[in-house]
N, C-alpha and C positions, 0 to 999 in steps of 0.2 A: 504494500500499499504506499502511496506516495504521500509524504508529510509536507503540508504547507506551513511556512513560517509567517503567520498573520502579523506578528509584530514587525517583521521586516517590511511588510507591505503597508503598514499604517502611515508612515511618513509621506509616501506617495499619495495616499488619499487625502491627507491633510493639506498637502501642497496643491492637490487639484481643487479642493474647496476654496483655499486662499486665493487661487488663480481666478476662479469664477467670481468670487466677491470683489477682487481687484478690478476685474473686467467690468462687472456690473457698476461699480463706484465710478469707474472712468467714463462709462456710458451715460450714467445719470448726470455726471458733471458736465460732459460735452453737451448734452441735451439742454443744459440750463440756458444756453444762448438762444435757444429756439422756444422758450416758454413766452407765450403771449396771452395773458388773461383776457377774458371778455370785458367789455365796458359794463360797468355797474352803476346803479344809483349813487348819488353823492353820499347818502347815508352810510354805505358800507365801502366807500372808495378808500384806498390806501393813501395816506398823506404823500405829498410830493417829497422827493428825495429818497424813495425806495423803488426797487424794481424786482419783478417776479424772476426767480431763478430755478424753481422746482414745482412740479405739479404731481399729485398722487391721486389716483382714482380709488375711492374708499368704498368698502363694504362693511357695514357695521350695524350697531342697534342702540336704541335709546331706551333707557329704563324708566318705567313709571310704577308708582305705588298708589293704591287706592286709599285715600285719607277721608276722615270725617270733615264735613263742612260746617259753617256757622249756623246754617239752617236745619241741621239735623240729618242731612243726607250724606252722601259720599261723592267723591270725585277723583279722577286721575290726576296725579301731580308728577312732574319730572324730578325724581329724587336721586338720580344717579347721572353722572356725566356719560355722554356717548362713548362707546368703545368701537374701534374700527381697525381694520387693516387696510393700508394704502399700497397700491401697486402702480408699476409703470409698465409699458410695453417694450419688451426686447425681443427682437426677432419674432414678432407677432405672437409672443407668449406673455402672459402676466407674470411679473417679477416682483415680489415683495420688497418694499423699500422702507416703510415706516409702520410702527404701530402706534395707536392713539388710545390713551386711558387716562386714569387719574392718579396722581401720585404727589408726594410731598415735594415742594419746590427746594431742591438741594442747593441752589446757588442764585438766590433772589437778587434782582437789580437793587442798587442803592435807594433806600426810602421805602421799599416793599416789605411788608410783614406777611409772610406766607400764612394762609389759613391751615389750621390743623387738619382740616378735611381734604387738603390737597388742591392742586390746580390741574386743569386740563393739560395733558402731557402728550408730546409727540416724540417718539425715540427712533432714531435711525436704525434700521435693520442691518445696515452695512458697516457702520462705525461706532454705533451706540451713543453718538452725541444726542443731546436732548434739548428741548425748548418747552417752557411753561407758559401758557397763555391765558388771558382773560378776555371775556366778551367786551368789546368796545361799542358795538352796535349791531343791530339785527333787522332783517325785513321779512315779512311774509311773502312767500312765492306768489307769483301772479303771472298769468299768461302773457301780459304785456311786456314782461321782462324776458322775452324769448331768448336773448343772448346769455343771460347769466342766472336767472332764478324763475323759471316758468311754471313749475309743477305745483299748482295750488293744492292745498291740503296736505302739503309736506312740511317737514321740519324747516325752521327758519334758515335763511342764508345769513351768514355772519361776517363781521370783521372782528378779528381777534388780535390782541397786541401782546408782545412778549413781556413777561414779569420775571424772567430768568432763563439763563442758557447755560449749558455745561458741555464741555468736550467729552469725547468717549475716553475710555480708560487708556487708550494708546494715542491719544491726541486727535482722534477723529473730530472733524468740525462741520459736517454737512449741515447740521442744524444750529451750530454754535452761534452763528451771526444772524439768525432769522429774527426779524423785527416784527413782521405781521403775518397773518394767515387770513385769507379769504376762503370761506366755505360756500361753494356756489353749486348750482345745478343739483340741488337736493331732490331726492325722491323718496317718499316714505318717511317713517320715523316720527310721524305727528302723534299727538295725544289720542289714545283710544276713544272711540265714541260709544262703546258698549257700557252698560250699567256694571257696577262693580261692588264687591264686598270689602269693607275696611280691612287693610293688611294685605290684600291681594296685590301681587306684582305682575308685571308684564313687560317683556322686551319687544320693541317694535323695530323691525329691520329698516334700514335706510341705505342709500347710496348717495355720494356726493363727490365733487372735485375739490380738493384742498390745493390752493396755490399759495406758495411760500415766497416771502419777500425778504430782502435785506437792503441795507443802506447802499446808496449808489456808490459810494467809495469803496465798496467791498466786493 
């Protein structure tokens, strides 16, 4: 019987994974020059002095909990941040680039006091850099906003602003300089319309495009 030395084969596998990640990061970085976000209403427009450098197509969910109301009834309330996975297209295949969740802000900007409940977080799947954001403004989708936010009855389109950034453990900086995010072209994720019982929870799926911005000098 032929014996295989799996330990001897492992470095080649690690090298292959590293090569794929390096290629993906290079592809994402190169694609940054080609990112052109759609025109949006002024309410969620990114301030001058910033430019889009990255876009991720998200698949996620918004959490809701049924809570008592002041009138003695119950209603659905958004009690959890959205969670999502963001992808880009490489060779006509979806490649994961970012995860979106809630976490403690580990590197807040000057003057920012992070809440104990955490901030909305985006973490690069390629170099583990992170950015924490808060909502600056939001609009409800409307068919008249065909270019940026047309799907009425969906979760809001947002302008989010950075309150903290952190490099990855090996110095990765894909999200380290991110200043703003626009969440556009949302579909789904809106508050449920069904009756509910207090304490009941529900995850509503949604999709969206997340455009990442950084200062023009970077």
